[in-house]
C-alpha positions as CSV (number, residue, x, y, z in Angstrom):
1,X,-145.0,-181.0,-84.5
2,X,-144.8,-184.7,-84.2
3,X,-141.2,-184.7,-85.5
4,X,-140.1,-182.0,-83.0
5,X,-141.6,-183.7,-79.9
6,X,-139.3,-186.7,-79.8
7,X,-136.2,-184.5,-80.4
8,X,-137.0,-182.1,-77.7
9,X,-138.9,-183.8,-74.9
10,X,-138.4,-187.5,-75.8
11,X,-134.9,-188.1,-74.6
12,X,-136.3,-190.2,-71.7
13,X,-137.1,-192.9,-74.3
14,X,-133.4,-193.3,-75.2
15,X,-132.3,-194.5,-71.7
16,X,-133.0,-198.3,-71.3
17,X,-135.0,-199.5,-68.3
18,X,-132.8,-201.5,-66.1
19,X,-134.1,-204.6,-64.2
20,X,-133.6,-205.1,-60.5
21,X,-130.6,-207.5,-60.3
22,X,-131.7,-208.8,-56.9
23,X,-134.7,-210.4,-58.5
24,X,-132.5,-212.3,-61.0
25,X,-130.0,-213.4,-58.3
26,X,-132.8,-214.6,-56.0
27,X,-134.3,-217.0,-58.5
28,X,-133.8,-220.7,-58.1
29,X,-131.8,-222.2,-61.0
30,X,-131.8,-225.6,-62.6
31,X,-129.0,-227.0,-60.5
32,X,-130.8,-226.1,-57.2
33,X,-134.0,-227.6,-58.4
34,X,-132.2,-230.7,-59.6
35,X,-130.3,-231.1,-56.3
36,X,-133.6,-231.0,-54.4
37,X,-135.7,-233.3,-56.6
38,X,-133.2,-235.5,-58.4
39,X,-129.9,-235.4,-56.5
40,X,-126.7,-235.6,-58.6
41,X,-128.5,-237.4,-61.5
42,X,-130.5,-234.2,-62.3
43,X,-127.4,-232.2,-62.7
44,X,-126.2,-234.3,-65.6
45,X,-126.1,-232.7,-69.1
46,X,-129.3,-233.7,-71.0
47,X,-127.3,-234.6,-74.1
48,X,-125.3,-237.1,-72.0
49,X,-128.4,-238.5,-70.5
50,X,-130.0,-239.0,-73.9
51,X,-126.8,-240.6,-75.2
52,X,-126.8,-243.0,-72.2
53,X,-130.5,-243.9,-72.8
54,X,-129.8,-244.6,-76.5
55,X,-126.7,-246.8,-75.6
56,X,-128.8,-248.8,-73.1
57,X,-131.6,-249.3,-75.7
58,X,-129.1,-250.4,-78.3
59,X,-127.5,-252.8,-75.8
60,X,-131.0,-254.4,-75.3
61,X,-131.3,-254.7,-79.1
62,X,-128.0,-256.5,-79.3
63,X,-129.2,-259.0,-76.7
64,X,-132.4,-259.5,-78.7
65,X,-130.3,-260.1,-81.8
66,X,-128.3,-262.7,-80.0
67,X,-131.5,-264.4,-78.8
68,X,-132.9,-264.5,-82.3
69,X,-129.7,-265.9,-83.8
70,X,-129.7,-268.7,-81.1
71,X,-133.4,-269.5,-81.9
72,X,-132.8,-269.5,-85.6
73,X,-129.7,-271.7,-85.2
74,X,-131.7,-274.1,-83.0
75,X,-134.5,-274.3,-85.6
76,X,-132.0,-274.9,-88.4
77,X,-130.2,-277.6,-86.5
78,X,-133.4,-279.4,-85.5
79,X,-135.0,-279.1,-88.9
80,X,-134.0,-282.7,-89.6
81,X,-133.8,-282.2,-93.4
82,X,-137.2,-280.6,-93.6
83,X,-136.9,-278.0,-96.4
84,X,-139.7,-275.8,-95.0
85,X,-138.2,-275.6,-91.5
86,X,-134.8,-274.9,-92.9
87,X,-136.1,-272.1,-95.1
88,X,-137.9,-270.6,-92.1
89,X,-134.8,-270.7,-90.0
90,X,-132.6,-269.2,-92.6
91,X,-135.2,-266.4,-93.2
92,X,-135.2,-265.7,-89.5
93,X,-131.4,-265.6,-89.4
94,X,-131.4,-263.3,-92.5
95,X,-133.9,-260.9,-90.8
96,X,-131.9,-260.9,-87.6
97,X,-128.7,-259.9,-89.5
98,X,-130.6,-257.1,-91.4
99,X,-131.9,-255.9,-88.0
100,X,-128.4,-255.9,-86.6
101,X,-127.2,-253.8,-89.6
102,X,-130.0,-251.3,-89.0
103,X,-129.2,-251.1,-85.3
104,X,-125.5,-250.6,-86.0
105,X,-126.3,-247.9,-88.5
106,X,-128.6,-246.2,-86.0
107,X,-125.8,-246.4,-83.4
108,X,-123.3,-244.8,-85.7
109,X,-125.6,-242.0,-86.7
110,X,-126.5,-241.3,-83.1
111,X,-122.9,-241.3,-82.0
112,X,-121.9,-239.0,-84.8
113,X,-124.7,-236.6,-84.0
114,X,-124.1,-236.6,-80.3
115,X,-120.3,-236.0,-80.8
116,X,-120.8,-233.2,-83.3
117,X,-123.5,-231.5,-81.2
118,X,-121.2,-231.8,-78.1
119,X,-118.3,-230.3,-80.0
120,X,-120.5,-227.5,-81.5
121,X,-121.8,-226.6,-78.0
122,X,-118.3,-226.3,-76.8
123,X,-117.3,-224.2,-79.8
124,X,-114.8,-226.8,-80.9
125,X,-113.9,-227.7,-84.5
126,X,-116.6,-229.8,-86.1
127,X,-114.9,-230.2,-89.5
128,X,-113.3,-233.6,-88.6
129,X,-114.7,-236.4,-86.5
130,X,-112.6,-237.1,-83.4
131,X,-110.5,-240.3,-83.1
132,X,-111.2,-240.9,-79.4
133,X,-113.8,-239.5,-77.0
134,X,-116.2,-236.7,-77.5
């Protein structure tokens, strides 16, 4: 009896329920909310925004590196032959260079990731890294 019921009277279950399209079209989208609360800045792609934030942060780190190199050079030049001050200045310079290498590696990894995610989102070929641009 249970097997006969869906075959005879259960054909109404086969037809899908259709949503009212006027409700979907009447909703406010991301671009409308962004234009009200953030202007044109809110309409920017979140991946591009994150890439810009990372680029700005890495720019600040480059300025910090330059400052540390100048301080280390000043300490080295004013050591006056004192072995302890010279060693401290060289250690500071070595640590600054190691930090710069870490920052450049982070930049390269971030750039590669952003480019590949951007290409994958656009259904482009991700087998080779592009020469110029994203």
